[in-house]
C-alpha positions as CSV (number, residue, x, y, z in Angstrom):
1,M,20.5,8.9,-13.6
2,V,17.3,7.6,-11.8
3,T,17.1,8.4,-8.1
4,I,15.5,5.9,-5.7
5,V,14.4,5.8,-2.1
6,L,14.1,2.3,-0.5
7,A,11.6,1.6,2.3
8,D,11.7,-1.7,4.2
9,D,11.8,-2.4,7.9
10,H,14.4,-5.1,7.4
11,V,17.9,-3.9,7.2
12,V,19.1,-7.0,5.3
13,V,16.5,-6.4,2.6
14,R,17.5,-2.8,2.1
15,Q,21.2,-3.8,2.0
16,G,20.4,-6.4,-0.6
17,L,18.5,-4.0,-2.8
18,C,21.3,-1.4,-2.5
19,A,23.8,-4.0,-3.6
20,L,21.6,-5.0,-6.5
21,L,21.0,-1.5,-7.7
22,E,24.7,-0.6,-7.5
23,L,25.3,-3.1,-10.3
24,N,23.5,-0.7,-12.7
25,P,25.1,2.8,-13.0
26,D,21.7,4.2,-14.2
27,Y,20.3,4.0,-10.7
28,V,21.3,5.6,-7.4
29,V,19.8,5.1,-4.0
30,V,19.4,8.6,-2.3
31,G,17.7,7.4,0.9
32,E,16.5,4.5,3.0
33,A,13.6,4.3,5.4
34,A,12.7,1.8,8.1
35,D,9.1,2.8,8.6
36,G,6.3,4.4,6.5
37,L,6.4,7.8,8.0
38,E,10.1,8.1,7.4
39,A,9.6,7.0,3.8
40,V,7.1,9.7,3.1
41,E,9.4,12.4,4.7
42,L,12.3,11.2,2.6
43,V,10.3,11.3,-0.6
44,V,9.1,14.8,0.2
45,Q,12.6,16.0,1.0
46,R,14.6,14.3,-1.7
47,K,12.1,14.0,-4.5
48,P,13.3,10.7,-6.0
49,A,12.1,9.4,-9.3
50,V,11.0,6.1,-7.7
51,L,10.1,4.8,-4.3
52,I,10.5,1.1,-3.8
53,T,8.5,0.1,-0.7
54,D,7.5,-3.0,1.2
55,L,3.8,-3.6,1.5
56,M,3.8,-4.3,5.3
57,M,5.6,-1.5,7.1
58,P,5.4,-0.2,10.7
59,G,3.8,3.2,11.1
60,L,2.3,3.5,7.6
61,D,2.1,0.5,5.4
62,G,3.0,0.6,1.7
63,L,-0.6,1.4,0.7
64,A,-0.9,4.3,3.1
65,I,2.5,5.6,2.0
66,T,1.3,5.6,-1.6
67,Q,-2.0,7.2,-0.7
68,N,-0.2,10.0,1.3
69,L,2.1,10.7,-1.6
70,V,-0.9,11.0,-3.9
71,R,-2.4,13.5,-1.5
72,L,0.9,15.4,-1.4
73,K,0.9,15.5,-5.2
74,S,4.3,13.9,-5.4
75,T,5.6,13.0,-8.8
76,T,7.6,10.0,-7.4
77,R,6.5,6.7,-8.9
78,V,5.9,3.9,-6.4
79,I,6.9,0.3,-6.8
80,V,5.5,-2.1,-4.2
81,L,7.9,-4.9,-3.5
82,S,6.1,-7.6,-1.4
83,M,6.0,-11.2,-0.5
84,Y,2.2,-11.1,-1.0
85,G,1.0,-11.8,-4.5
86,D,-2.7,-12.1,-3.6
87,Q,-5.1,-10.4,-6.0
88,A,-6.6,-8.3,-3.2
89,Y,-3.3,-6.7,-2.3
90,V,-2.4,-6.1,-5.9
91,L,-5.7,-4.4,-6.7
92,T,-5.6,-2.3,-3.6
93,A,-2.0,-1.2,-4.3
94,L,-3.0,-0.1,-7.9
95,Q,-6.0,1.8,-6.6
96,S,-3.8,3.5,-4.0
97,G,-1.7,4.9,-6.8
98,A,1.2,2.4,-7.1
99,S,2.8,2.2,-10.6
100,G,4.3,-1.2,-10.1
101,Y,3.9,-4.4,-8.0
102,V,6.8,-6.9,-7.8
103,V,6.8,-10.0,-5.6
104,K,9.9,-10.6,-3.6
105,E,10.5,-14.0,-5.1
106,S,11.3,-12.3,-8.4
107,C,14.8,-12.1,-9.8
108,G,16.8,-8.9,-10.0
109,A,16.3,-8.6,-13.7
110,E,12.6,-8.2,-13.1
111,L,13.1,-5.4,-10.6
112,F,15.2,-3.5,-13.2
113,Q,12.4,-4.1,-15.8
114,A,9.9,-2.7,-13.3
115,L,12.0,0.4,-12.8
116,R,12.3,0.9,-16.6
117,E,8.6,0.6,-17.0
118,V,7.5,3.0,-14.3
119,V,10.2,5.6,-15.1
120,A,8.8,5.6,-18.6
121,G,5.3,6.3,-17.2
122,R,3.9,2.8,-17.6
123,R,2.7,0.3,-15.1
124,Y,4.3,-3.0,-14.2
125,L,3.1,-6.2,-12.6
126,S,5.2,-9.3,-11.9
127,P,4.4,-12.0,-14.4
128,A,3.7,-14.3,-11.5
129,I,1.0,-12.0,-10.3
130,S,-0.6,-11.7,-13.8
131,E,-0.6,-15.5,-14.2
132,A,-1.4,-16.8,-10.7
133,S,-3.1,-14.2,-8.7
134,I,-5.0,-12.1,-11.2
135,G,-6.0,-15.1,-13.2
136,S,-9.4,-14.3,-14.5
137,F,-8.5,-10.8,-15.5
138,T,-7.3,-10.7,-19.1
139,S,-5.8,-7.2,-19.4
140,M,-4.2,-4.5,-17.3
141,G,-7.1,-2.2,-18.3
142,T,-9.6,-4.7,-16.7
143,I,-7.5,-4.9,-13.6
144,L,-7.3,-1.1,-13.2
145,Q,-11.0,-0.7,-13.9
146,K,-11.8,-3.0,-11.0
147,A,-9.2,-1.4,-8.8
148,Q,-10.7,2.1,-9.5
149,S,-14.3,1.1,-9.1
150,G,-14.3,0.7,-5.3
151,S,-17.6,-0.1,-3.6
152,Q,-20.1,2.5,-2.4
153,E,-22.0,-0.4,-0.9
154,F,-19.1,-0.8,1.6
155,H,-19.5,2.7,2.9
156,D,-23.4,2.6,2.8
157,K,-23.6,-0.5,5.0
158,L,-21.0,0.2,7.7
159,T,-21.0,2.9,10.3
160,V,-18.0,5.2,10.7
161,R,-17.0,3.3,13.9
162,E,-17.3,-0.1,12.1
163,R,-15.2,1.1,9.2
164,K,-12.5,2.3,11.7
165,V,-12.5,-1.0,13.5
166,L,-12.2,-2.8,10.2
167,Q,-9.4,-0.6,9.1
168,L,-7.4,-1.4,12.2
169,V,-8.1,-5.1,11.8
170,V,-6.8,-5.0,8.2
171,E,-3.7,-3.2,9.4
172,G,-3.0,-6.2,11.7
173,A,-4.0,-4.7,15.1
174,S,-5.2,-7.2,17.7
175,I,-8.7,-6.9,19.4
176,S,-7.1,-5.5,22.6
177,D,-5.0,-3.0,20.7
178,I,-8.0,-1.8,18.8
179,G,-9.9,-1.4,22.0
180,S,-7.1,0.6,23.6
181,R,-6.7,2.9,20.5
182,L,-10.4,3.6,20.2
183,K,-11.0,3.6,24.0
184,I,-13.6,0.9,23.9
185,S,-13.8,-2.6,25.4
186,S,-12.5,-5.7,23.6
187,H,-16.1,-7.0,23.7
188,T,-17.3,-3.9,21.8
189,V,-14.6,-4.3,19.2
190,E,-15.7,-7.9,18.6
191,S,-19.3,-6.7,18.3
192,H,-18.3,-4.2,15.7
193,R,-16.4,-6.8,13.8
194,T,-19.3,-9.2,14.0
195,N,-21.7,-6.5,12.8
196,C,-19.4,-5.9,9.8
197,M,-19.5,-9.5,8.8
198,R,-23.3,-9.7,9.3
199,K,-24.0,-6.6,7.2
200,L,-21.7,-7.7,4.4
201,G,-22.9,-11.3,4.4
202,L,-19.4,-12.7,5.3
203,N,-18.7,-15.7,7.5
204,T,-15.2,-15.3,8.9
205,P,-12.8,-12.5,9.9
206,Q,-10.5,-13.6,7.0
207,D,-13.4,-13.1,4.6
208,L,-13.9,-9.7,6.0
209,I,-10.3,-8.6,5.5
210,R,-10.3,-10.0,2.0
211,Y,-13.5,-8.1,1.2
212,A,-12.0,-4.8,2.5
213,L,-8.8,-5.3,0.6
214,Q,-10.5,-6.2,-2.7
215,R,-12.5,-3.0,-2.6
216,G,-9.6,-0.8,-1.4
217,S,-12.2,1.5,0.2
218,L,-11.0,1.7,3.8
219,P,-10.3,5.3,4.9
220,R,-6.7,5.7,6.2
221,D,-6.0,8.5,8.7
222,E,-3.5,11.1,7.6
223,P,-0.9,11.6,10.4
224,K,-0.3,15.2,11.5
225,S,3.3,15.0,10.4
226,I,2.1,14.1,6.8
227,R,-0.5,16.8,6.9
228,K,2.1,19.5,7.6
229,Y,3.9,18.6,4.4
230,R,0.6,18.8,2.4
231,N,-0.3,22.1,4.0
232,R,3.1,23.5,3.2
233,A,2.6,22.5,-0.4
234,G,-0.6,24.5,-0.5
235,T,-3.0,21.6,-1.1
236,V,-6.4,21.4,0.4
237,R,-7.9,18.3,2.1
C-alpha cells in the first residue's frame, strides 16, 4: 500500500483529493498539511512514499518544501499539483527535486498515473504541460538538462541583498512587506528591484520574476524548525 501526505491550504481541495484516493485501495492518506512547514514536519515524521503538494502554499511554497526535503535526504517522492502550467514553474519544480508535476485541471485518472510513475522511480509531467507549456523541448531529458543547468550569471550579477529582495518578490511579498522584513524603506526595496532589472537587461517586474523562476537559482532560507530535523538526521549544511 502506498502512503501519501497531502499539502494544500484549501480544505476543500484536500477533501476532494482524499475522496479521490479512497477510490483506490492501493493508496492511503496518512496526513494532511495546510502550510509548507507542517508538510515538511509530517513527511519527516510519517515518511510517506509520496507527498502531493500545491505549488503556492503559506509559510513554505511547494518548491521550498521540495528543496527542504532534499536537504533532509528524504526518500519521499514529491508530486506538485498546481493550477500553474507555465514552463518556468515546471522547470523550477523539477530542479528543486520534484518527481512529478500535475496541473489541477487534470482528471483523476491522470493523478493516479502520476502516482504510479513516481512510485516506480520515474518522472511524470501532465500531457498538457508537455504540449502547451514546454513546447519547444522535445524530450524529458532536454527539460531536465535545462532545469539542472541553473545560471551562474544570475549570482554573478546580483548582490546578496538584491537576490534576497528578488526572492521575496517571487514569493509574492509586497514592496512594503519586503521593506518590513529586511528593515529597509520601500524606496530602497524598489531601488534594489530596479537594479536587478537593469543588471539582467529586463524591462518589467514580471520579466524579472519569470527570469528568476526559469533559472531556479534563487536561494531559499531554511527555517530553524526545518534545520533541527536536518541536524537530528546528522546531515551537514
